[in-house]
N, C-alpha and C positions, 0 to 999 in steps of 0.2 A: 844545766841543772845536774849534770853529771859532775863536770869540773867543780862546781863548789861543794860537791859531796866527798870528790876527791880531796881537796883542800882540808876539808875536817879530818879526813884519815892521815893527812900529812902532819897537820897539827899534834896528832898522836904520837907521831915519830914513826910512821910506816910510811913505805914508799911503794906506793900502788902501780902495778903495771895493768894498763889497758889491753883488753883482749882486740887482736886484730879487726876482729867483725862487729866491735859492740855496736858501733855507729852505723853499720850497714843498711841501707835500704832493701826493701822489698815490693813487689809490684801489688802484695796485697794490700798495703797499707797499715797491717796492724803486726808485722813480724820484723825482727832487725835482722835482716839477711838470711841466708838461705839455710836450709834446717842442717844442712853438713857442715857448712860453715859454722855455725853456732856451735855445732857438737865438738868440731874441731879444737876449738877453741876452749871449751870446758875440759876437754881430753887434755891438751898440752898445758894448760895451768895445773891440774892434779897431777900430771904425770913429771912437772918441772922440780926437782929437788932445792932450787933456788929459790921457789917461793912457800911460805909458810902457813898461807889460806887462800880460799877461794872465795870471793865475794860478788854476790850476782848484784849487777847495777840495778835493775828493778825486776818485777814480773810481768804480767802481761801474758796473753795466749802465745802458745809456743811449745812449751816445755813437751808435752806429748807428741810432737811431731819429731823431736829431736833424741826422745829416751831412748828410742831403740838403734840409734845408729852412733851410739857413742862405743867407743872401743873398751869394751868391761874389762877383756883378759888385759890389755895394757894397764888400765887403770888400777886392777888389781893387784899388780905387781909392785904398784907404788908405796911410797910410805903415805899414811894416812896424815891428813891435814885438817884443819877447821873449813868447814863448807857453810857458807850462811847466805840466808834468803827467806820469802813466804810467800805467801799468797799463791803464785801459781808453779812457784818453785816446789809446791808440796809435792809434785810428779819425781821432782828429783831427790828430796829427801824420801820419798818411799824406795826411788830406786837404788838409792846410796846404800839404804838397809837391807835391799833384799840381795843387791848384787855385790855388795863390798863388805857390810857387815860394819858400817862403821857409824860413830856418833855423828850429827850435825847440829845446826844453829838455826833455829826459827826465829828471824829477828830482822831490824830495819834495814834496808838497802840504801846506798848513797846517792843512788840516780834517781831518788822520788822525792816531791814537795814535802813529805811526812818527814823524812829524814832531816832535812834542813829545820823543820820548824820543832821538832820533838826533842827538846833539851835535854828533858829527863830518860826518854828512851834512848838518845846516843849514849847518854853516861852510863846509863845500863848495861849497854852493848860494849863500850868501853871496859867496864869493869869483867864482864864476862869473858872478854878477849885477854886482859891484862892481869886480873886478879879474880880468876873465877872462884876460890875458896871463899871471898867475900859477898857472893850473890846465888849461895847455894837454896839460900830459902825464898822463892817467889811470893809475895804477898799480895793478894789480890785488894784491887783500891777500890771496889765496890762489891763486896762479897757476899752472896747468896746461897746458902744450901737449897738447892732444887730437891736434892735426896741427901740427908745427913750421911752422915760415917766416913770412916778413912779407908783408905786400901794402899797396898804397897803393888807396883809394877816398873815393866820397863815403859818411859815415855815414848809416844808414836802421834802421829796423826799432821794436821795443820787445816787448809782451807776445805770446807766441806764438799764443795762443788766438785774439785779436785779429787779428792777421796773416792766420789761416787764413781765419777768419771774413768777412774783407774782399775776398777774392778774388772777382773778378766784380762787384763795387759800383761804381757811377758815381765815387767817389772813392778806389777801391784802387790803387794802384800794380800796373802790368802787370807789372813786370820788376825784381829787384834787380841786374842786371846791372851788373859794374863799381863795386859797392857794398861797404862794411864792413858785413854784418848785424849786427845786435845782437839778441839775443834771451834771453829770460827769461820766467818764469811763477809761478805760485803756486796750491796747492791742486789740481792735475791729476796723477791718477795716471800711470804710466809709459805703459799702453797708450793713454791719450789725448793724451799729449805725440806717442807714434809717430804716433796719427792725425792730428795737426796737421802733423807735418815731412813725413810722406807726403802730405799735400794739398799743400803746399807745393810738394814736388818734383814730385808728377806734373801739377800747373798749370803747371810753368815757370816758375814765380816766381823760382826760384832758379838758373836757369840763367845762367852767366857771372857770380856773383858772386865778387868778388875774396878775400873772407875774411869770418870768422865770430868773433864777440865774445860769449861768453855770459856772462849774468848770476846771479841768484840763482833757485833752484827751491825756494822754501819750501814745505815740506809736500807736495812732490811724491813722496815715498817715499824709500827708502835711497839717498842721495848715490853710492855705486858702482855702483846699477843705473841712475840716471838717468844717469850719466857714460857708463856702456856703451852705452845706448839712442843718447846724442847722439853718439857716436863712429861707431856703426853706421848712423845715417843719414846723418851730414854728412862721414864721412871719404871716401865714393866722390866727393865735390864735387872733392876733388883741390886744397883750398886750405887755408891756414892756419885753425887754428880754437884761439881760446885760451878757455880756461875758467876761472871765477872772477872774473871782472871787477869785480864787486861793485857791480852797478846793479840797481833794480828792488824787489822784495818783500824787501827785508834790511834789516840794520842793521850797520853804517853803510851807506847808500846813496848813490853817486857822482851827480853830476848829469852828462849826457852830451849833447853837442850833438849832434843829427840835422840832417843837409844840410848837412853841412861837411866839407870835405877832410880827411883823416887818414891815418895809417900805423897799422896793425895788425903788433906783434911777439909772434907767440906765444911764442918762446922768453924773451923779455926780460920777458913778461908786462904789456907796455904797450899803450896806446892815446894817439898823438899827434895831439893835433889842431893841422892845419898853422897854422889862422888863428885868434886870438881868437875864442869863440861869437859875442860881442856886438858885433864891429867893425862 
């Protein structure tokens, strides 16, 4: 699977370098190698001046276990570069924001079946990497304004369950105040989505958020039920809420920059990034 994804990157003119421990085994059966080994791979890639980007092969549980093992002091000394991933990589997006203060990319990963199947998503990622000025306006494929209006703020967020699990951790963001919050998830029933949203609300994490953009909710139950839940928990925030932006665990999947100023227009069904993602 990963080899096929790497071939796509080579077709784009890139020369991918695979981390030493990417294909390691782990006794748990659900991790790719030891926590410290994976953390060392990420540190080495981020600190290597010969590499222009760090692309996560895939998500899957494990990022919480390695986030506190990274050498953030060394990584802070390195020049920023593109960092790409989604799903459980949400924990690292949050950590890169809080520890390094850099923008990252929430988008498709080459070691997943979705990457190979998603021609449109791959094209959007390619343009984000090579011509970011062409994709500053993200159009929702099936827009629905759960709460109308527009708002400006810095983008943040990712997978809902991971954001909830990150509360109170050393790398977790204490507040989404002033931000455009992106939320999506997969395989979570409505009552669990309710639990995660309620945890974010009760923790104060969503106090002062400027707007919310919702992505995909694959295998989370009937769409109408999920939408009703999202409206119930998010509408009291009193900010614009756009559903159906088309990022996350879906086909096609947009690549969304995190940590950049943007304008959310729930009525128009757009998220406009005000500066190119890799400027």
